[in-house]
N, C-alpha and C positions, 0 to 999 in steps of 0.2 A: 290210780283207775284200774278197772282192770272189764275185758268185757266176757261175759259168761252163754251159759245158754245149761236149760233144765238143770240152772245150781249148779253146770261146772264152772270151772272158774278158772280165764286165761291171765293172770297178772302182768301189766306193761311192765317192760325192762326188762324182761326174760325171754328166752327165744323158745321154740318148741321145734320136736322131733315127731311128728305123726305118726311114724313107718314103725317106733319104736315107743310112743308111749309114752315119752319122756322130755322132763324139761333140761334148760340152763343159762346158768347163770355166772358172766366171768368177774372173777376176783383177783386180783395182782396176777395175770395171768393164768388164771387157771380157770376150768370149768367146772363149776359146780354142776352134779343133775341129778336130779331127783324125779320121782312119776307125776303124771300127772292129773290133775283131776278126775279126766275119765278111766284114764288108766287104771289108777286104784279101784273107781268105784267098779268097773268092770270086773276086778280080780275078787273081790269082795273082803272081809276084812283078814289080811293078810299075816299069817303068824309063826311061821320062817322065811328068812332069810340070808341067806349065805351071800356072803359080797366075797370077789375077789380079792388078794393079797396087796396091800401095798407095795411097788414096784412091777407089776404085771403090766407088761406092754399088749396093749390091743389097737385090736383095726377097727374102723367104724364101722359097726354092724356086730361087732364081737358082743361076745356073752359075758356082763359086767359081775352080774348077780342071779342067782336063782331065786326064785320067788312062788312060796308056797302059799294057797292061803283054802277055806273051805272047798272052793268049786273052780280053782286057777293052779295049778302048776307050768311052770315056764319062764323063760329066760326077762331079762332086763340086757338092753342090749345098751350096746354105748353108743351116742349120737357122733362121737367124736373120736378118731385116733390120737394117741396114746399112749402115757401113763400115766396106773393111779396113784397117786402120790399122798392119797387116804379116805379112809371110810368111814364113816358115820358109825361109832361103836353104839351110840344111844338106841338108834334102829337096828342096830343088829340084835343089841337086848330086848330090842322091845319094837321091834315091827312094825304095828299096829299103830305107831305111828304114824307112817303115811298114811293110813285110814286118814285117824286125825286131823293132821294138818298137813296136807303133799308138797306144798312151797314151802312148809316153814321145815320140814326135814327131809333134807338132800340123804342121799344115798352114800355117793362118791364125788372124790375131787380124782382129774386125768388135767394131767401136763400135755395138751393138745401139739402134737407134732406135725399136722397135715391141717392147721386151723386156714390156711390160707384159699386152699383148694373144699373141705368141706362145711364150710360157715354159713355158704350161699341154700344147703339144705336146709339152716334150720328158717321157720317161720318167726315172725313179730305176732304179740296178742291177738289182733284182731285180725289176723290172716289166718291163724290157727284157729281162734273162736268158728270162723264162718267154715272153712274144710272140714275139722272135727262136730260139725253140726247134724251131716249125715251118719258119720260115724256111730254117734249117741244114741242114732234114730235106730241105726242096724242094732247096736246093741243091745237098745230098750231099758238104758239104763238112765238115771236120773242121779246126779250128785247130792250130796249131802251138806 
């Protein structure tokens, strides 16, 4: 089950950071992170992504990757402090995968170091969908 608005989908079972436009899924104590449906739609077709190397320690809000599209160049920030333990080579080699299926194509995995303090900053599917409505309207986007 998922919530959606103007074609932008918010699957249940994920958590969302609306400030950084990323989703988080927890697997075996790691946080798997990718771009939200509205985030990728706003960026347009992603043509390049540079992801920080494994072993990089980041504080919440630090740049984990740099994303480039025809109309956007900017950071993908980490929603949690921690150490990058894996990067998605498929996404690095074919960045448009994020546009094609944003919730199937994660960007990096991080081992969170301040999860107790930071988890409450993430929203569930229903809350994210409701709060994203004004952002989607402001951006004037529809997700496909």
